[in-house]
C-alpha positions, 0 to 999 in steps of 0.5 A, spaced: 105 465 253 099 462 250 093 458 252 094 451 254 101 452 257 103 446 261 104 447 268 111 444 268 113 449 264 110 454 268 113 451 274 120 452 271 119 459 269 117 461 276 123 457 279 127 461 275 124 468 276 125 467 283 132 466 283 133 472 278 129 476 284 133 473 289 140 474 287 143 481 288 146 481 280 143 479 274 144 472 271 144 469 264 139 463 261 145 459 262 146 460 269 138 459 270 139 452 266 144 449 271 140 451 277 134 448 274 138 442 272 141 441 279 134 442 282 130 436 278 127 440 273 131 437 267 134 431 266 140 433 262 144 438 259 141 436 252 135 439 255 138 446 254 135 448 248 128 447 250 130 451 256 132 457 252 126 457 247 122 457 253 125 463 257 126 466 250 118 466 249 117 468 256 121 474 255 118 476 249 111 476 251 112 479 258 109 472 261 108 472 268 113 477 270 118 476 265 121 481 261 126 482 255 131 485 260 130 480 265 137 476 263 143 478 261 147 475 255 152 470 258 157 471 252 162 475 256 169 478 255 175 478 260 174 483 265 180 487 266 180 490 273 186 494 277 191 496 272 188 497 265 188 505 263 192 506 270 192 513 267 185 514 269 184 508 274 189 508 279 190 501 280 190 498 287 195 493 286 200 499 287 199 498 295 197 490 295 202 485 296 200 480 291 197 481 283 191 477 283 187 474 278 181 469 278 179 464 273 173 460 272 170 454 268 163 456 267 162 463 263 155 463 265 157 465 272 161 471 270 156 476 274 157 472 280 164 473 280 163 480 278 159 481 284 164 478 289 170 481 286 175 486 289 178 489 283 181 483 280 181 481 273 176 475 271 178 470 266 172 466 264 174 459 260 168 457 257 171 450 257 178 449 254 181 456 253 183 457 246 190 458 244 189 466 242 187 467 249 192 463 253 197 467 249 194 474 251 194 471 258 201 470 258 203 477 255 198 480 260 201 477 266 208 479 264 205 486 263 202 486 270 209 484 273 212 490 269 207 494 272 207 492 279 213 487 281 208 483 285 208 476 286 202 473 282 197 469 284 191 465 280 185 463 283 181 458 280 174 455 280 171 450 277 167 443 277 169 437 281 170 432 275 175 430 271 174 435 265 174 441 271 181 438 272 183 438 265 181 444 263 186 449 268 192 444 267 192 444 260 191 452 260 196 453 265 201 448 262 201 453 255 201 459 259 207 458 263 211 456 257 209 462 254 210 467 259 217 470 262 214 471 269 212 465 274 205 465 278 202 461 283 196 457 281 191 455 286 185 451 285 180 454 290 174 450 288 170 446 287 173 440 291 170 434 294 170 436 301 166 443 299 161 438 295 160 434 301 160 440 306 155 443 303 151 437 301 151 438 294 147 434 289 151 430 284 151 432 277 145 429 273 149 427 267 155 424 271 154 420 278 159 422 283 161 428 280 159 435 282 158 442 278 160 449 281 153 451 279 150 446 284 152 451 289 147 456 292 149 463 291 151 464 298 156 458 298 159 460 292 160 467 295 163 464 301 168 460 297 170 466 292 171 471 298 175 466 303 180 465 298 180 472 295 181 476 301 187 472 303 191 476 298 187 482 296 186 488 302 179 490 300 180 497 304 186 498 299 181 497 293 176 502 296 181 507 297 184 507 290 177 507 287 175 514 291 182 516 288 181 514 281 174 518 281 177 524 284 182 524 279 177 523 273 173 529 276 179 533 276 180 531 269 173 533 266 173 539 270 180 541 267 179 539 260 171 539 259 168 545 263 
């Protein structure tokens, strides 16, 4: 990192690396920035570029445990689970009571939702959802309805603030208008009640508002799984994954051996 590096920067890097080492999944620089922000290492979102430069240099120079592969790229696509390529992956939704997707506001939290997911498509919004993505979503829900004929449930997770409320409302309005199938939309968190129960710090930029990233991982996991397991049977997911693996092995044996 070079001589004369400030103690403040070392403390930020040490705190962030500790988070990386404690979590059971890999995270992005943006994920870590929000943790640093909530814990007082930065004063506002305007410091994001400063953090990106610090951790970029640390990874390139293998500084105090940091390496080029310490973090993941936070820019992620939609995570399709449970029904794409059904000829190879036997969808668990053929034995579930609901077709479920999880949508969430902060793309930086993608790995967290992947970790606690049970075979559901994940849609990170990264702020306001674009028109093409809303259109694709409306058609995806129609396709899922054609495949499974199940009630559709959308579980949404976002910040407890004005923008966190506006983002899903705007998206859902257009998706409902463009889709020929109905769906239940459930705001699962972050709620003011959850923020108070977990004694979360307020958003440094906006008093009396709370960000999803302020949750400790175990708190976020509790909120996610509590809602998801109301609609998804994980034993069915596991069973279909085993059946899919066996089917793929048989295909490989038949056509490639």
